PyMOL Python script that loads the backbone (N, CA, C, O; Angstrom):
from pymol import cmd

cmd.read_pdbstr("""\
ATOM      1  N   MET A   1      -1.951  16.421  -0.099  1.00  0.00           N
ATOM      2  CA  MET A   1      -1.459  15.140  -0.597  1.00  0.00           C
ATOM      3  C   MET A   1      -2.629  14.329  -1.141  1.00  0.00           C
ATOM      4  O   MET A   1      -3.707  14.275  -0.550  1.00  0.00           O
ATOM      5  N   GLU A   2      -2.388  13.723  -2.246  1.00  0.00           N
ATOM      6  CA  GLU A   2      -3.372  12.844  -2.884  1.00  0.00           C
ATOM      7  C   GLU A   2      -3.654  11.642  -1.978  1.00  0.00           C
ATOM      8  O   GLU A   2      -2.733  11.058  -1.406  1.00  0.00           O
ATOM      9  N   LYS A   3      -4.914  11.284  -1.857  1.00  0.00           N
ATOM     10  CA  LYS A   3      -5.306  10.130  -1.053  1.00  0.00           C
ATOM     11  C   LYS A   3      -4.869   8.842  -1.744  1.00  0.00           C
ATOM     12  O   LYS A   3      -4.879   8.738  -2.971  1.00  0.00           O
ATOM     13  N   ILE A   4      -4.488   7.876  -0.932  1.00  0.00           N
ATOM     14  CA  ILE A   4      -4.164   6.545  -1.435  1.00  0.00           C
ATOM     15  C   ILE A   4      -5.481   5.830  -1.688  1.00  0.00           C
ATOM     16  O   ILE A   4      -6.394   5.888  -0.865  1.00  0.00           O
ATOM     17  N   THR A   5      -5.577   5.154  -2.831  1.00  0.00           N
ATOM     18  CA  THR A   5      -6.787   4.400  -3.172  1.00  0.00           C
ATOM     19  C   THR A   5      -6.394   2.969  -3.502  1.00  0.00           C
ATOM     20  O   THR A   5      -5.239   2.684  -3.816  1.00  0.00           O
ATOM     21  N   SER A   6      -7.361   2.084  -3.429  1.00  0.00           N
ATOM     22  CA  SER A   6      -7.074   0.664  -3.643  1.00  0.00           C
ATOM     23  C   SER A   6      -6.665   0.354  -5.079  1.00  0.00           C
ATOM     24  O   SER A   6      -6.092  -0.703  -5.340  1.00  0.00           O
ATOM     25  N   ASP A   7      -6.951   1.260  -6.012  1.00  0.00           N
ATOM     26  CA  ASP A   7      -6.566   0.998  -7.402  1.00  0.00           C
ATOM     27  C   ASP A   7      -5.153   1.498  -7.732  1.00  0.00           C
ATOM     28  O   ASP A   7      -4.694   1.363  -8.866  1.00  0.00           O
ATOM     29  N   MET A   8      -4.470   2.071  -6.740  1.00  0.00           N
ATOM     30  CA  MET A   8      -3.100   2.537  -6.967  1.00  0.00           C
ATOM     31  C   MET A   8      -2.138   1.346  -7.007  1.00  0.00           C
ATOM     32  O   MET A   8      -2.339   0.342  -6.324  1.00  0.00           O
ATOM     33  N   ILE A   9      -1.106   1.481  -7.811  1.00  0.00           N
ATOM     34  CA  ILE A   9      -0.069   0.457  -7.922  1.00  0.00           C
ATOM     35  C   ILE A   9       0.803   0.514  -6.662  1.00  0.00           C
ATOM     36  O   ILE A   9       1.139   1.597  -6.183  1.00  0.00           O
ATOM     37  N   ILE A  10       1.161  -0.640  -6.140  1.00  0.00           N
ATOM     38  CA  ILE A  10       1.946  -0.716  -4.909  1.00  0.00           C
ATOM     39  C   ILE A  10       3.228   0.101  -5.021  1.00  0.00           C
ATOM     40  O   ILE A  10       3.551   0.868  -4.114  1.00  0.00           O
ATOM     41  N   ALA A  11       3.957  -0.052  -6.112  1.00  0.00           N
ATOM     42  CA  ALA A  11       5.220   0.671  -6.292  1.00  0.00           C
ATOM     43  C   ALA A  11       5.011   2.181  -6.276  1.00  0.00           C
ATOM     44  O   ALA A  11       5.884   2.921  -5.822  1.00  0.00           O
ATOM     45  N   GLU A  12       3.871   2.642  -6.764  1.00  0.00           N
ATOM     46  CA  GLU A  12       3.562   4.075  -6.764  1.00  0.00           C
ATOM     47  C   GLU A  12       3.494   4.604  -5.330  1.00  0.00           C
ATOM     48  O   GLU A  12       3.991   5.691  -5.035  1.00  0.00           O
ATOM     49  N   VAL A  13       2.880   3.832  -4.455  1.00  0.00           N
ATOM     50  CA  VAL A  13       2.778   4.232  -3.048  1.00  0.00           C
ATOM     51  C   VAL A  13       4.160   4.200  -2.401  1.00  0.00           C
ATOM     52  O   VAL A  13       4.519   5.113  -1.658  1.00  0.00           O
ATOM     53  N   LEU A  14       4.931   3.157  -2.679  1.00  0.00           N
ATOM     54  CA  LEU A  14       6.269   3.043  -2.114  1.00  0.00           C
ATOM     55  C   LEU A  14       7.160   4.202  -2.556  1.00  0.00           C
ATOM     56  O   LEU A  14       7.995   4.668  -1.781  1.00  0.00           O
ATOM     57  N   MET A  15       6.991   4.669  -3.788  1.00  0.00           N
ATOM     58  CA  MET A  15       7.792   5.781  -4.291  1.00  0.00           C
ATOM     59  C   MET A  15       7.416   7.089  -3.599  1.00  0.00           C
ATOM     60  O   MET A  15       8.250   7.986  -3.477  1.00  0.00           O
ATOM     61  N   LYS A  16       6.181   7.202  -3.152  1.00  0.00           N
ATOM     62  CA  LYS A  16       5.756   8.411  -2.437  1.00  0.00           C
ATOM     63  C   LYS A  16       6.467   8.517  -1.096  1.00  0.00           C
ATOM     64  O   LYS A  16       6.855   9.606  -0.672  1.00  0.00           O
ATOM     65  N   ASP A  17       6.636   7.366  -0.425  1.00  0.00           N
ATOM     66  CA  ASP A  17       7.309   7.376   0.874  1.00  0.00           C
ATOM     67  C   ASP A  17       7.682   5.949   1.260  1.00  0.00           C
ATOM     68  O   ASP A  17       6.811   5.092   1.414  1.00  0.00           O
ATOM     69  N   LYS A  18       8.964   5.702   1.413  1.00  0.00           N
ATOM     70  CA  LYS A  18       9.440   4.367   1.801  1.00  0.00           C
ATOM     71  C   LYS A  18       8.987   4.007   3.213  1.00  0.00           C
ATOM     72  O   LYS A  18       9.066   2.842   3.605  1.00  0.00           O
ATOM     73  N   GLY A  19       8.521   4.972   3.970  1.00  0.00           N
ATOM     74  CA  GLY A  19       8.000   4.717   5.307  1.00  0.00           C
ATOM     75  C   GLY A  19       6.741   3.870   5.294  1.00  0.00           C
ATOM     76  O   GLY A  19       6.283   3.425   6.346  1.00  0.00           O
ATOM     77  N   THR A  20       6.176   3.642   4.112  1.00  0.00           N
ATOM     78  CA  THR A  20       4.981   2.802   4.008  1.00  0.00           C
ATOM     79  C   THR A  20       5.318   1.316   4.027  1.00  0.00           C
ATOM     80  O   THR A  20       4.426   0.482   4.182  1.00  0.00           O
ATOM     81  N   VAL A  21       6.601   0.974   3.869  1.00  0.00           N
ATOM     82  CA  VAL A  21       7.003  -0.440   3.826  1.00  0.00           C
ATOM     83  C   VAL A  21       6.487  -1.218   5.041  1.00  0.00           C
ATOM     84  O   VAL A  21       5.881  -2.275   4.862  1.00  0.00           O
ATOM     85  N   PRO A  22       6.706  -0.733   6.275  1.00  0.00           N
ATOM     86  CA  PRO A  22       6.213  -1.498   7.427  1.00  0.00           C
ATOM     87  C   PRO A  22       4.697  -1.702   7.428  1.00  0.00           C
ATOM     88  O   PRO A  22       4.207  -2.703   7.951  1.00  0.00           O
ATOM     89  N   ILE A  23       3.967  -0.775   6.854  1.00  0.00           N
ATOM     90  CA  ILE A  23       2.507  -0.904   6.794  1.00  0.00           C
ATOM     91  C   ILE A  23       2.124  -2.045   5.864  1.00  0.00           C
ATOM     92  O   ILE A  23       1.266  -2.863   6.197  1.00  0.00           O
ATOM     93  N   PHE A  24       2.761  -2.100   4.699  1.00  0.00           N
ATOM     94  CA  PHE A  24       2.504  -3.210   3.778  1.00  0.00           C
ATOM     95  C   PHE A  24       2.878  -4.540   4.432  1.00  0.00           C
ATOM     96  O   PHE A  24       2.115  -5.503   4.368  1.00  0.00           O
ATOM     97  N   LEU A  25       4.051  -4.590   5.058  1.00  0.00           N
ATOM     98  CA  LEU A  25       4.510  -5.827   5.682  1.00  0.00           C
ATOM     99  C   LEU A  25       3.578  -6.274   6.800  1.00  0.00           C
ATOM    100  O   LEU A  25       3.230  -7.451   6.891  1.00  0.00           O
ATOM    101  N   LYS A  26       3.173  -5.336   7.651  1.00  0.00           N
ATOM    102  CA  LYS A  26       2.276  -5.649   8.765  1.00  0.00           C
ATOM    103  C   LYS A  26       0.942  -6.210   8.277  1.00  0.00           C
ATOM    104  O   LYS A  26       0.306  -7.015   8.958  1.00  0.00           O
ATOM    105  N   ASN A  27       0.536  -5.778   7.106  1.00  0.00           N
ATOM    106  CA  ASN A  27      -0.743  -6.213   6.549  1.00  0.00           C
ATOM    107  C   ASN A  27      -0.627  -7.459   5.686  1.00  0.00           C
ATOM    108  O   ASN A  27      -1.608  -7.875   5.070  1.00  0.00           O
ATOM    109  N   GLY A  28       0.556  -8.062   5.630  1.00  0.00           N
ATOM    110  CA  GLY A  28       0.706  -9.333   4.932  1.00  0.00           C
ATOM    111  C   GLY A  28       1.213  -9.266   3.510  1.00  0.00           C
ATOM    112  O   GLY A  28       1.263 -10.292   2.831  1.00  0.00           O
ATOM    113  N   LEU A  29       1.588  -8.098   3.041  1.00  0.00           N
ATOM    114  CA  LEU A  29       2.149  -7.970   1.691  1.00  0.00           C
ATOM    115  C   LEU A  29       3.673  -7.884   1.822  1.00  0.00           C
ATOM    116  O   LEU A  29       4.226  -6.811   2.066  1.00  0.00           O
ATOM    117  N   HIS A  30       4.329  -9.010   1.657  1.00  0.00           N
ATOM    118  CA  HIS A  30       5.761  -9.106   1.897  1.00  0.00           C
ATOM    119  C   HIS A  30       6.584  -9.053   0.620  1.00  0.00           C
ATOM    120  O   HIS A  30       7.808  -8.943   0.696  1.00  0.00           O
ATOM    121  N   CYS A  31       5.971  -9.127  -0.529  1.00  0.00           N
ATOM    122  CA  CYS A  31       6.697  -9.196  -1.808  1.00  0.00           C
ATOM    123  C   CYS A  31       6.808  -7.814  -2.455  1.00  0.00           C
ATOM    124  O   CYS A  31       6.482  -7.646  -3.631  1.00  0.00           O
ATOM    125  N   LEU A  32       7.261  -6.843  -1.695  1.00  0.00           N
ATOM    126  CA  LEU A  32       7.296  -5.473  -2.206  1.00  0.00           C
ATOM    127  C   LEU A  32       8.335  -5.282  -3.299  1.00  0.00           C
ATOM    128  O   LEU A  32       8.225  -4.349  -4.095  1.00  0.00           O
ATOM    129  N   GLY A  33       9.331  -6.137  -3.353  1.00  0.00           N
ATOM    130  CA  GLY A  33      10.351  -6.023  -4.380  1.00  0.00           C
ATOM    131  C   GLY A  33      10.105  -6.909  -5.585  1.00  0.00           C
ATOM    132  O   GLY A  33      10.881  -6.881  -6.540  1.00  0.00           O
ATOM    133  N   CYS A  34       9.046  -7.690  -5.556  1.00  0.00           N
ATOM    134  CA  CYS A  34       8.791  -8.598  -6.671  1.00  0.00           C
ATOM    135  C   CYS A  34       8.204  -7.832  -7.864  1.00  0.00           C
ATOM    136  O   CYS A  34       7.641  -6.751  -7.687  1.00  0.00           O
ATOM    137  N   PRO A  35       8.330  -8.376  -9.058  1.00  0.00           N
ATOM    138  CA  PRO A  35       7.830  -7.686 -10.250  1.00  0.00           C
ATOM    139  C   PRO A  35       6.342  -7.334 -10.179  1.00  0.00           C
ATOM    140  O   PRO A  35       5.918  -6.339 -10.767  1.00  0.00           O
ATOM    141  N   SER A  36       5.564  -8.118  -9.481  1.00  0.00           N
ATOM    142  CA  SER A  36       4.128  -7.827  -9.385  1.00  0.00           C
ATOM    143  C   SER A  36       3.865  -6.489  -8.714  1.00  0.00           C
ATOM    144  O   SER A  36       2.887  -5.817  -9.043  1.00  0.00           O
ATOM    145  N   ALA A  37       4.720  -6.089  -7.782  1.00  0.00           N
ATOM    146  CA  ALA A  37       4.519  -4.836  -7.056  1.00  0.00           C
ATOM    147  C   ALA A  37       4.586  -3.622  -7.977  1.00  0.00           C
ATOM    148  O   ALA A  37       4.060  -2.559  -7.646  1.00  0.00           O
ATOM    149  N   THR A  38       5.232  -3.779  -9.132  1.00  0.00           N
ATOM    150  CA  THR A  38       5.343  -2.640 -10.049  1.00  0.00           C
ATOM    151  C   THR A  38       4.160  -2.541 -11.001  1.00  0.00           C
ATOM    152  O   THR A  38       4.026  -1.549 -11.719  1.00  0.00           O
ATOM    153  N   GLY A  39       3.307  -3.546 -11.017  1.00  0.00           N
ATOM    154  CA  GLY A  39       2.162  -3.494 -11.918  1.00  0.00           C
ATOM    155  C   GLY A  39       0.855  -3.894 -11.294  1.00  0.00           C
ATOM    156  O   GLY A  39      -0.184  -3.903 -11.955  1.00  0.00           O
ATOM    157  N   GLU A  40       0.902  -4.229 -10.015  1.00  0.00           N
ATOM    158  CA  GLU A  40      -0.292  -4.740  -9.344  1.00  0.00           C
ATOM    159  C   GLU A  40      -0.870  -3.668  -8.430  1.00  0.00           C
ATOM    160  O   GLU A  40      -0.138  -2.998  -7.702  1.00  0.00           O
ATOM    161  N   SER A  41      -2.179  -3.513  -8.474  1.00  0.00           N
ATOM    162  CA  SER A  41      -2.823  -2.556  -7.589  1.00  0.00           C
ATOM    163  C   SER A  41      -2.901  -3.118  -6.174  1.00  0.00           C
ATOM    164  O   SER A  41      -2.773  -4.324  -5.965  1.00  0.00           O
ATOM    165  N   ILE A  42      -3.110  -2.240  -5.222  1.00  0.00           N
ATOM    166  CA  ILE A  42      -3.303  -2.668  -3.834  1.00  0.00           C
ATOM    167  C   ILE A  42      -4.476  -3.637  -3.766  1.00  0.00           C
ATOM    168  O   ILE A  42      -4.396  -4.675  -3.109  1.00  0.00           O
ATOM    169  N   GLU A  43      -5.556  -3.297  -4.441  1.00  0.00           N
ATOM    170  CA  GLU A  43      -6.751  -4.143  -4.429  1.00  0.00           C
ATOM    171  C   GLU A  43      -6.463  -5.537  -4.985  1.00  0.00           C
ATOM    172  O   GLU A  43      -6.879  -6.537  -4.401  1.00  0.00           O
ATOM    173  N   ASP A  44      -5.758  -5.604  -6.106  1.00  0.00           N
ATOM    174  CA  ASP A  44      -5.438  -6.896  -6.715  1.00  0.00           C
ATOM    175  C   ASP A  44      -4.538  -7.733  -5.800  1.00  0.00           C
ATOM    176  O   ASP A  44      -4.770  -8.928  -5.618  1.00  0.00           O
ATOM    177  N   ALA A  45      -3.520  -7.101  -5.231  1.00  0.00           N
ATOM    178  CA  ALA A  45      -2.603  -7.823  -4.346  1.00  0.00           C
ATOM    179  C   ALA A  45      -3.342  -8.347  -3.116  1.00  0.00           C
ATOM    180  O   ALA A  45      -3.112  -9.477  -2.685  1.00  0.00           O
ATOM    181  N   CYS A  46      -4.210  -7.541  -2.564  1.00  0.00           N
ATOM    182  CA  CYS A  46      -4.974  -7.965  -1.390  1.00  0.00           C
ATOM    183  C   CYS A  46      -5.908  -9.119  -1.735  1.00  0.00           C
ATOM    184  O   CYS A  46      -6.077 -10.044  -0.941  1.00  0.00           O
ATOM    185  N   ALA A  47      -6.510  -9.065  -2.913  1.00  0.00           N
ATOM    186  CA  ALA A  47      -7.413 -10.146  -3.332  1.00  0.00           C
ATOM    187  C   ALA A  47      -6.645 -11.457  -3.483  1.00  0.00           C
ATOM    188  O   ALA A  47      -7.132 -12.512  -3.077  1.00  0.00           O
ATOM    189  N   ILE A  48      -5.461 -11.395  -4.059  1.00  0.00           N
ATOM    190  CA  ILE A  48      -4.642 -12.589  -4.257  1.00  0.00           C
ATOM    191  C   ILE A  48      -4.225 -13.200  -2.918  1.00  0.00           C
ATOM    192  O   ILE A  48      -4.185 -14.420  -2.761  1.00  0.00           O
ATOM    193  N   HIS A  49      -3.915 -12.323  -1.956  1.00  0.00           N
ATOM    194  CA  HIS A  49      -3.423 -12.788  -0.658  1.00  0.00           C
ATOM    195  C   HIS A  49      -4.523 -12.869   0.406  1.00  0.00           C
ATOM    196  O   HIS A  49      -4.240 -13.088   1.584  1.00  0.00           O
ATOM    197  N   ASP A  50      -5.775 -12.692  -0.017  1.00  0.00           N
ATOM    198  CA  ASP A  50      -6.932 -12.749   0.885  1.00  0.00           C
ATOM    199  C   ASP A  50      -6.782 -11.782   2.064  1.00  0.00           C
ATOM    200  O   ASP A  50      -6.940 -12.154   3.226  1.00  0.00           O
ATOM    201  N   LEU A  51      -6.470 -10.525   1.719  1.00  0.00           N
ATOM    202  CA  LEU A  51      -6.279  -9.476   2.722  1.00  0.00           C
ATOM    203  C   LEU A  51      -7.334  -8.393   2.559  1.00  0.00           C
ATOM    204  O   LEU A  51      -7.987  -8.307   1.519  1.00  0.00           O
ATOM    205  N   ASP A  52      -7.497  -7.575   3.578  1.00  0.00           N
ATOM    206  CA  ASP A  52      -8.487  -6.508   3.591  1.00  0.00           C
ATOM    207  C   ASP A  52      -7.889  -5.231   2.988  1.00  0.00           C
ATOM    208  O   ASP A  52      -7.135  -4.520   3.652  1.00  0.00           O
ATOM    209  N   ALA A  53      -8.227  -4.952   1.744  1.00  0.00           N
ATOM    210  CA  ALA A  53      -7.678  -3.780   1.044  1.00  0.00           C
ATOM    211  C   ALA A  53      -8.107  -2.482   1.715  1.00  0.00           C
ATOM    212  O   ALA A  53      -7.313  -1.546   1.808  1.00  0.00           O
ATOM    213  N   ALA A  54      -9.349  -2.411   2.181  1.00  0.00           N
ATOM    214  CA  ALA A  54      -9.847  -1.182   2.807  1.00  0.00           C
ATOM    215  C   ALA A  54      -9.047  -0.861   4.075  1.00  0.00           C
ATOM    216  O   ALA A  54      -8.746   0.302   4.342  1.00  0.00           O
ATOM    217  N   LYS A  55      -8.710  -1.880   4.843  1.00  0.00           N
ATOM    218  CA  LYS A  55      -7.920  -1.686   6.070  1.00  0.00           C
ATOM    219  C   LYS A  55      -6.526  -1.165   5.721  1.00  0.00           C
ATOM    220  O   LYS A  55      -6.033  -0.230   6.351  1.00  0.00           O
ATOM    221  N   LEU A  56      -5.907  -1.761   4.735  1.00  0.00           N
ATOM    222  CA  LEU A  56      -4.570  -1.343   4.318  1.00  0.00           C
ATOM    223  C   LEU A  56      -4.593   0.096   3.806  1.00  0.00           C
ATOM    224  O   LEU A  56      -3.737   0.896   4.181  1.00  0.00           O
ATOM    225  N   VAL A  57      -5.553   0.430   2.962  1.00  0.00           N
ATOM    226  CA  VAL A  57      -5.652   1.785   2.415  1.00  0.00           C
ATOM    227  C   VAL A  57      -5.860   2.797   3.537  1.00  0.00           C
ATOM    228  O   VAL A  57      -5.271   3.878   3.513  1.00  0.00           O
ATOM    229  N   LYS A  58      -6.686   2.460   4.511  1.00  0.00           N
ATOM    230  CA  LYS A  58      -6.907   3.369   5.645  1.00  0.00           C
ATOM    231  C   LYS A  58      -5.614   3.600   6.407  1.00  0.00           C
ATOM    232  O   LYS A  58      -5.287   4.738   6.746  1.00  0.00           O
ATOM    233  N   GLU A  59      -4.876   2.529   6.679  1.00  0.00           N
ATOM    234  CA  GLU A  59      -3.614   2.680   7.402  1.00  0.00           C
ATOM    235  C   GLU A  59      -2.605   3.508   6.609  1.00  0.00           C
ATOM    236  O   GLU A  59      -1.872   4.309   7.189  1.00  0.00           O
ATOM    237  N   LEU A  60      -2.561   3.323   5.298  1.00  0.00           N
ATOM    238  CA  LEU A  60      -1.666   4.126   4.464  1.00  0.00           C
ATOM    239  C   LEU A  60      -2.060   5.599   4.502  1.00  0.00           C
ATOM    240  O   LEU A  60      -1.201   6.469   4.643  1.00  0.00           O
ATOM    241  N   ASN A  61      -3.349   5.879   4.376  1.00  0.00           N
ATOM    242  CA  ASN A  61      -3.799   7.273   4.426  1.00  0.00           C
ATOM    243  C   ASN A  61      -3.567   7.886   5.801  1.00  0.00           C
ATOM    244  O   ASN A  61      -3.209   9.060   5.899  1.00  0.00           O
ATOM    245  N   ASP A  62      -3.764   7.112   6.861  1.00  0.00           N
ATOM    246  CA  ASP A  62      -3.473   7.606   8.210  1.00  0.00           C
ATOM    247  C   ASP A  62      -2.002   7.976   8.340  1.00  0.00           C
ATOM    248  O   ASP A  62      -1.664   8.994   8.945  1.00  0.00           O
ATOM    249  N   PHE A  63      -1.130   7.151   7.773  1.00  0.00           N
ATOM    250  CA  PHE A  63       0.309   7.419   7.799  1.00  0.00           C
ATOM    251  C   PHE A  63       0.613   8.752   7.118  1.00  0.00           C
ATOM    252  O   PHE A  63       1.320   9.592   7.677  1.00  0.00           O
ATOM    253  N   PHE A  64       0.079   8.945   5.910  1.00  0.00           N
ATOM    254  CA  PHE A  64       0.361  10.188   5.181  1.00  0.00           C
ATOM    255  C   PHE A  64      -0.252  11.392   5.875  1.00  0.00           C
ATOM    256  O   PHE A  64       0.352  12.464   5.893  1.00  0.00           O
ATOM    257  N   GLU A  65      -1.440  11.236   6.445  1.00  0.00           N
ATOM    258  CA  GLU A  65      -2.077  12.345   7.152  1.00  0.00           C
ATOM    259  C   GLU A  65      -1.265  12.743   8.380  1.00  0.00           C
ATOM    260  O   GLU A  65      -1.163  13.929   8.692  1.00  0.00           O
ATOM    261  N   SER A  66      -0.690  11.771   9.078  1.00  0.00           N
ATOM    262  CA  SER A  66       0.097  12.069  10.276  1.00  0.00           C
ATOM    263  C   SER A  66       1.358  12.859   9.935  1.00  0.00           C
ATOM    264  O   SER A  66       1.887  13.583  10.778  1.00  0.00           O
ATOM    265  N   LYS A  67       1.836  12.721   8.710  1.00  0.00           N
ATOM    266  CA  LYS A  67       3.044  13.436   8.293  1.00  0.00           C
ATOM    267  C   LYS A  67       2.768  14.909   7.994  1.00  0.00           C
ATOM    268  O   LYS A  67       3.696  15.716   7.951  1.00  0.00           O
ATOM    269  N   THR A  68       1.499  15.263   7.787  1.00  0.00           N
ATOM    270  CA  THR A  68       1.163  16.645   7.448  1.00  0.00           C
ATOM    271  C   THR A  68       0.816  17.467   8.686  1.00  0.00           C
ATOM    272  O   THR A  68       0.573  18.669   8.590  1.00  0.00           O
ATOM    273  N   LYS A  69       0.794  16.829   9.826  1.00  0.00           N
ATOM    274  CA  LYS A  69       0.433  17.544  11.067  1.00  0.00           C
ATOM    275  C   LYS A  69       1.639  18.136  11.717  1.00  0.00           C
ATOM    276  O   LYS A  69       1.527  18.771  12.766  1.00  0.00           O
TER     277      LYS A  69
END
""", "prot")
cmd.dss("prot")
cmd.show_as("cartoon", "prot")
cmd.util.cbc("prot")
cmd.orient("prot")
């Protein structure tokens, strides 16, 4: 599986697995259905909301890695 990176578009990650929704929500990104989610990178969204993009990306990758075990 391709690693999640901070330059990926939020909607792209959501399309890979809807199970990522709680991870985004837990990290403070609640506007997953808004138009910005379809064109905004994880890094950009985190910068706007003053969130830690590296932490979010790690949690997303941990989620996907756990599914391959």
